[in-house]
Structures are given as C-alpha cells and as structure tokens.
N, C-alpha and C positions, 0 to 999 in steps of 0.2 A: 799506471801512467804517471800519477803523481810521484810515486817512488822513483821512477826513472828520471824525473826532472830534478830531483834533489841531488845536491853535490855528493858524488860517490866517494869523496875524500873525507867524509865525516868520520872522526875518530873518537869523539867524546860527546856526552850529553849532560848538561848541567840543569838540575831541577831546583826550582824554589820548593820549599817544604809545605808551609801552610797554604791551603787553597789550591794546591797543585797536586801533591801526592797525599797530603793529610787533609781530610775533609773537616775543616773548621767552619764550613758555611752555616750549618744548622746552629752551632754555638753562637756565632756572630749574630745571626738573625734573631735568635731567642733573647740574647742579652740586650740587643737594640730595642726590640719590641717591649720587653719588660721595663726597660729604663724609661721609654716614652710614657708608658702607662703609670709607672710609679710617681713620676714628677708631672703628670698631666700635661705633657708637651704635645701640642697640636701641630704635627709636622708629618709630611709625606714619608711613609715607612721606607720606601726604596731609596729616597734621597738621604734619609737619616742613616740607613745601612751603609751607603757608599761613604758618607762622611765619617761614620764610626770606624769603618774599615781602614780608611786612610789615617785616621787619628791613632788607632791602636798600632798600626804599622809604624807610624812616626814615633810613638812612645817606645815601641820595642827596639827601635834603631838607636835610641840613646842609652847611655849607661843608666841602669835602673836607679842608682843612687843620686843621679843628677836630674831625675824626672821632675821633682818638685821645683827645682831652680829654673827649669826650662818651661814649666807648665803655662805661665801667663801668656807667652807668645803663641804657644801651640794651640791654646784654647780660643784665642781671639778669632780665628778663621772658621770655627765650627758653627755653622749657621743655626743648627737646631738648639744651640745654647744661648743664642742672642736674647737679651733681656734679663739674663741672670748676672748678678755681680760675680766677681772672680771667685770668692770662697765657695759660692754655691755651685759654680761651674766645676770647680775642683772636686767638690763632693760628688756631683753627678757622675763625672768621668771615673772617679775612684770606684764608685759603686758599680758602674757599668763594666769596668775592667775586672772587678772582683767576680761579677756574674759570668763574664766571658771565660775567665779562668776556671770557674766552677763547672760551667757547662762543657768546657773543653775536655773534662775528664771522661765525658761520655762520647767524645768524638773518636773516629777511627779512620783508617785509610779509605780512599775512594775505592769503589768496587773495581776489581781487575788490576789493581796496582801491582800486587805481588807477581801475577802472571806476566804483566808487562816487563817488570824489572828482571825476571828470570830470563826472558827472551833477549832483552837488550844487553844484559851483562855478559852474555856469551860473545857479543860482537863489538861492544863499545866500552870505553871507560866511563864510569858514572860518577857524578859529584853532586853535592848539595850546597846551595848558597842560600842562606837564610838570614833574616834580620833578627831572629830570635837568639837566645843564649845557647852556648855550646852544651851546657849541662842539660837543659830542658830538651833540646833537639836530640841529643845523643840518647837520652833516656827513652824518648818516644820511639826512636828508630830501633832500639834494642827490644822494647816492649812489643813492637809490631813485627819484629824479626825481619827487618829490611836492611839493617846495618851491614850485613854480609855482602850486599850488592855494590857498595860504594867504596871508591878508592880515596875520596877526599870529602871532607866537610869543612866549609868556611862559614862561621857564624859572626854575629855582631861583635863577639869577643875577640875575633881574630884579625880585625881590620881597624885602621884609623878612621876611615870613612865608610859608612854603610851605603846601601843602595839609596839613591840612584847613581852613586859614584861607582866607576868600573873597577875599583881596587880588588873586590872579591873575585870577579871573573878573571882578572889579570893574574891573581895568585894561583888559581886553578890551572889556567893555561900554562903558566910557568912550570908548575909541578908536573904537568903532563907533557911539557915540551911541544906545545901545539900552537898553530896560528889561530886567530879568531875564526877564520873561515872554515876551520876543521872541527868546529864545535857548534852544537845546538844548545840554545838556552830557552827554557820554558818558565813562564811566570804567570800569575793571575792578576797583577795590578799594573797600572800605567808606569809606576816607578820601576817595575821589573824590566820594562821594555827599553828604557833609556840606556842603561849600560851596555846591553847586548847590541843595540843598534849603533851606538857610538863606536864600539870596537870592531864591528863588522861581523858579528856572529850571526848564524841562522837563528833568528829570534821569533819564537812562537808564543802567542797568548792563549791562555786557557780561561774562557769566560764562564765562570761558575755562578754568576749572579750577585756577587758581592759589590761589584761596581758596574755601571751601565756599559754595555758592549761598545757604545760610541766612544767612551773615554779610552778604551783600549785601541779602538780603530784609529783614533787621533794620533797615536804614537807610531803608526805605520808598521806594525809587526808583519813579518813575512807571511804568517798565516794565523788564523784564529780558530781554536778548537773549542768545542762545547765541553769536552771531557778529556782528561790527560791520556786515556787509552787510545784516543784517535791518532796519537802520534804513530802508532803501529801502521796506520794506513799509508804513511808517506815515507816509510823507511824500507829500502830494498831488502828482501829476504826475511822480513818480519811478518808473521801471520796476524791477521786482524783479530781483535778481541771483541767478542760480542757480549754486551751487557745492556741492562735497561738504564740508560743514562738519565732519563727524566726521573725515574724512581730514586736513583742515587742522589741526584741534586736536590730533590724535594724532601729528603729524609728529615725528620724532626727530632728535637731533643725530647726524650720520653719523660725524664724526671725533672720537671720545671718547678722552680720556687713559686710559692703562692705570693703574687704581687697584688697589692691593693692600691687603688688610686686615692689621691688626697680627699676626694669626696666621700669615699667609703670609710677611711680611717686616717687620722693625722699621724704620720710617722715621725720618729725622731730625726731631727736634722742637725748636723754638726755646725753648719754655718749659722743657723738660728740660735743654737746653744752659745756660740761665741758672741753673737750680737746681744744676747740677753745678759751678758756680764755687766753688772751694775757698778755704780760708784762705790757702794758699800762693799762689793766684792774687791774692788781695787784697794780700798782701805784695809780690808782683811789681808790681802796679799802683802801690803807694806808692813803690817803688824807682825805677821808670821808666815813668810813665803813658803816655808817647808810644809807646814800643816795645810795651808791653802791649796798648794799644788796637788798634794796627795788626796785631799777631799774631792777636788774637782775631777781628778783622774778616776776615782771610784765612782763618782756620779756619772761621768761620761761612759764608763764601761757598763754600768747598770742600764743606762738609757739606750746604749747601742746594742745591748744584749749580746755582748761578746766577752771574752775572757782575756786576762793579762797574758796567758800563754799564747793566745792567738795573735795578739799584738807583737809579742816577743818573736814569734815565728816570722811575722811580716818584716820586722826590723832586722832580721838576720842578714838581709842583703847589704847592710851597712858594715858588716864585719870586714875590717881592712880599709873601709872608706869612711872613717869617723869624721874626717874634715867635712865631707859632704853632709853628714848628719847635722853637725853644728851650724854649717852655713844654711841648711834648710830651716833650722830653728830660727835663726835671725831673720831669714826671708819671710817665714810665716808670721812672726811677731810683728813685723812692719806692716804686712798686708792686713793682719787682724786689727791692728791699731788704726789703720786707714779706714777700714770698713766700719769699725765701732764708732769712729768720729765723723761719720757721714762723708767719707771719701775726701776729707779735707786736704790730704797730701796731693792727691790727683788734681784737685782744683787749684792748689797753690802753684803747681808746675805749669799751669796754663798761661801764666803771665811772667814776663821777664823779671819783674820786681820780686815776686814771691819765689820764683825759681832761684834767683840770686841769693835770697835769704836762706832757702833750704840748702843750697850748695855750700854756702859759707858755714852754715850751722853744722852740716855733716863733716866738713873738713876740719873745723875747729874741734868738734867732738872727738874725731879720730886722733888728731894730734895730741889733744889733752889726755885722752885715755892711755895712749901708748907711751906718753912721755912722763906725765905727772904721777901716775899711780904705779905702785910696785906690783910685779907679776904675782907675788904671793897672795895679794888681795884677790886677784881673779882666780887663783887656784882654789881659794876658799869658796868662791861662787860656783866654780865648776864642781867641786866636791859636793856642795849642797844640792846642786842641780841633779847630779848623778844619783845621790842618795834619795832624792824625791821621786825619781822615776825608775829606781833600781829594779822593781818588779816587772817592768816592761822591756828592759834591755837584755839582749843576749849576753851571756857571761863574757864572751870574747870582746864585745863592744865595751863593756864596763872596764875590763882589764886594759884595753888600749886607751880609753879616755883617761884613766888614772895615770897614764904615762905622759899625758899632755901637760905642757907648761901653761901657766896662767895667761901669758902673752899670746901663745898659739890659740888658746881657747877664745880670747876676746877678738883676735884678728879674724878668726873664722866667723864669729857672730857678726862682726862689722862687714865682712865681705857679703854675707847673706843679705844684710840690710841694704848694702850698695846695689846689689842685683835687683832687689825689690824696688828701690827708688828709680832705677833705670826702667823697670817695667811700667811704672806709673808716669813715665814721660820725662824724667830728669835726664837730659842728654849728657850732662857733665856732673860728676860727683867730686871733682877736684876744683876748688875755687880758682886756682891758677888757670886751669883749662877753660873755665867759664869766662874769666876776664880776658884771656887771650882771644877767645872766639868773639866775645861781645865787643871788644875794643879793637879788634883786628890787629893784634900785636904779635902774631905768630912769628914774624921775622924780626921782631924788635929785640935785639940782644940786650939792650939796656934794661928793658922791662924784666926779661928772664933773670938777669944778674941781680937786679934790685929785689925781685921776689925771693930768690934763693937766699940773699943776705938777710932779708926780713925773717924768713923761716928759720934760719940758723939762730938768730937772736931770740926768736920765740921759743924754740926748742931748748936752748941753753937756759933761758929764764925759767921755763917750766921744770927743767931738770934740776935747777937749783932749789926751786920750791919743793921738789919731791924728796930731797935729801933727808929731811927730818923723818918723814914717814918711812922711808926705806931703812933708816937706821933703827927705828923702832921695830920694824919687821925683822931685821937681821939679828938684833940683840934679844928680842923677846916677842915671839909670836903671840903668846897669851895676851899681851897688852893690846895688840891689834884686835884680837878676838873680843876682848872686853870693850874696846872702842866701838866695834861694830854692834855689839849688844846694846851699849848705851845709846848709840845712834838710832838703833831700831826702836828702843823704848821711847826716846825723845820724839821720833817721828810719830809713833803710835799715839802718844799723849797729845801731840799737836794736831793730829788729824781730827780729833774730837771737837776742835775749835774752828775747823776750816769748813766752809761751805763749798762742796764739790759739785753742786747741782749745775754749775756752769757747763760741765762736761756733758750734760744731758740736753743742753740748749743747741740743737742742731743748726738752727738759723743763725745764732750768734757765732758758732764755730765756722760756718761756711762764709760768713761775712769778713772773717779775719783776712782771708786771702785778698778780698776786694779792698780792704783798708790798706794793706801793705802795697798793693798794686797802685792804689791812688796816690799814696805818699811817694812811691818810686816815680810815678809819671810826673808828679808835680816837681820833684827834684830834677828830673830830666828836662822838664820844661824850663825851669829857671836856669839850668846849665846852658841850654840852647839859646835862651834869651841873652845871657851874659856873653856868650860867644858872638852873638849878633851885634851887641853894643860895642864890644871890643873891635869888631871888624869896621863898624861905622866910624869909631874914633880914629 
C-alpha cells in the first residue's frame, strides 16, 4: 500500500554515504565516549554524540587544508567543549577526529545494503552525494564492492558549496536529466534533509541514532526509516529485506584504544605544552631559532609518542595547498601568543580604544613589512623555517615551498594572523575601515582621498628607506647574512641584561588593555567637551 502511494515516476535514488549505506555509527559513538572519558568531560553522551556528529560533518564539508583557519568559529557552538580555551578545544577535537578515523577502519556497510543495491540498480539510476572526499569515498566503495551499482558520485571535492546547499543534488539531476520529483534522496542528518526538501525531491531520513530523531522530524522529511533497507518497503516491485535492525545499529567497535581518565593518569597535552613555554625559552628562540625549533619538535614528538613519519603523513594533505599551510602557521602563532599572554589580545578587542590600537598596529606592521624590507630577507626566513621542520614535511611540500618568494611567504603568514585577529573579535583589520566605521565616513569622498594620499606618501617614504637594504641584498647577499648573524648575536648578548619577567605577570598584562581604554575614553571625553564649548561659543 505504501509502495502504491509513492510517485511511480521515480527514476533515480540518491544516497548519502556515511550513516546511510556505510555504518559509521559505532565508530562515532566510540570516539565520542572515549573523548569524554579522556578529558573528564561530564556531559550527556547522546547530546555529545549529536554535537560531535554535526561537528565532524561540518569539518568534512570544508577543504581539509582550511580546517585550522575555520576551526575557531566551528568550535564555538560545541557545547560539550564549553569552559575550555581555544587551543584546548582544538586539541580535543583533533584527538576525537583521529580516534574516529582510526575506528572507522573497523566500520563496514549496514547489513543488507548489497542486497538492496542489487535490487534497486536493476530499476533505478543510483548516485552517492557525500560531504567526504572523493578519494576516501571511492576507495571505500571499491573496498566494499558497491562502486559497480552507482552511475554518479558527487563529493565535497566536486562542488563549490557542500550540503545543506542543493548544488550536489542539482549536479546529479542534471547528469541524469531528471526533475527533482523524479528522484529520492536519503540521508541521516538534518542537513541532508534541507537540499532535498528545497528542490522538491522525495526526501527520506534514516534515523540510526547519531542525532535525535526529533531533529530529523523538525526538517519535515517525507518519511523516516530506522534502517536504509526499509526503503525496499515503499518501492513498487522491490522485495522486502529482512534483517535484525537492532543488532546492526547496536554493533560496537571491537578493537578500542585503552583510554584513561585524568584521575588515573595525567596524559600529555599540546595546549599545556604551549602554555609552559617560558621566558627563558623565548630567549633561547631569539638566540638560535633553528636549534630551538628542532629541539622543541623532538620534545613534542617524544611526549606525544608519535613519529615524524606519522606527522609527515598527516601533512600530506597540504601538497598543492602550501598557502593554506603558511596561513595556518601565522594563525596558530597568533592564537598561541594570545593564550600564552593570558588572552590579552581578546581582552584588548573588547574596547574601542584598544581595538583601534590593535587595528592601527596590524595595518602599520603589514605596510612596513611589505614595503620596507626586501623579499630576499623573508626568503632567508622561509628557508630557515623549512630547514627546521624538514623532517616533518612531505617532499612535495618542501619542493613547492622552496619555489615561494619571500613576499608571498610573509603575505601568507600575515593573512593567517589577520584571520586569527578576526576570530578574537577584531571586526576590522584595516585602519581605514576602522576609522570609516567609527567616524561614519563611508560616503565621505574627502576622507577616502586624503587617506589614499597619506598612504601613498607613507609607502613612498618607506620605499626610499628600503633602498639601501635592497641594494645590499642585490649586490651581496653574504653581507645581509652577516648582518643577520651580527643582529642575532647582539640580541643574544642584550637578552642577558633584560628582565623579561614582566611577561609572566598576567595581572599586569591584562591591565594594559584597561589602561589604553582609559586613555582613549579620556581623549574622547575631552574631544566631546571641546565640541560642547565650541557649540556654546
């Protein structure tokens, strides 16, 4: 009777992969449970599972090389991570995702899927729409011998916008030359329902337990199944498939990692490792950055109980995306500095005065760096950086980085810093934009013209100052190398006479933003008072 009520004009069926055909439920549950235990997070397991599922789907819908740059905003809405600072949240999610990927190796198709696909492929065109990568999904489809049933695969690599955008379904319908009403779309998450309903497909939800069934019901799917094989019950001419659904959905990961809680054993934490960097470490970095970086990397690998080859394998995703790698470096450096200094940057952004100070500082820094210093100088820094971490980088990444100019290198680092500043609440990273918004000068052509003239003068002045250094670089690079060496030695000897304990004074650092705000507010008060006096006169 249900089958008779279904549109008899159905020509194609579009499946989500994870959680619909491929049983990743056990892997997701195990990774979530182990993460809550490892970090002693007291949170409802079912709610945490739903949040983790949505987060991992969100992570998979972004280009992997941009994940770090998008992570701050992604992690803000994850409730079971509330109370942790950003670097700790990043560490927890990284370890949870690593566990999920590890446990996914033990995952397999839902029971009865091959039998279902064999029956459906005789009568319908079949397609996959996934937020995962094309390589990973194709490999799994071949491994489980189901690739032969499908005429089309659309992955996150094949679209500009992933689900819930309808682009993926539109691609499949165009390929099959069908109307939305001639297709069925099945998925297991709320974001799967949106594109199907928007286009007018027959949209079915599969409730496997990763998210509450109520969340799926709120998206108004045409039908909710407990298991993907129940699709056979509503299709005309397709025999029912009888399996033990409850047993299939409650299957567990057999080979689980031994996870201990903090009460049982204190595990190594990358975020704590970063926070333990001392003033003496900073001095050592300035004295000999190359040796310092290599020693810290060795220490990190030893404490993390991992190998350089494992890190190299993880970083292989940056092959061809080295700009993202450098931007991620600048991004993390800024967030680490903010964390190490007691979230001083985040606090400074909270007031107009200190926000203006930060915006102006970043703008001046960027103009100075890109105008005053020769690109060859930054190439030296890039070469030194690559040499320091050479053992961790894939060969192709090293080759591509060696092709970068010094200016491109520093522009990428600055872009990562800019994104991090925006994370921390700085709405404008251009001083012109800040002034325009603050003084309501958006339509003021006089201000725009004056600002551009001032910037031309500044850039020409800086360019003039840069000529001697650029001549030295052009005529004799060894002189520049000697200059850098002398500079390093001078800084090293000076450091012994400087008291850096001020950087350990968290209370003093935090009060800097209050001081700048107070000065700014007084300045504003005098300005308003002057305006009032002039009006009276």
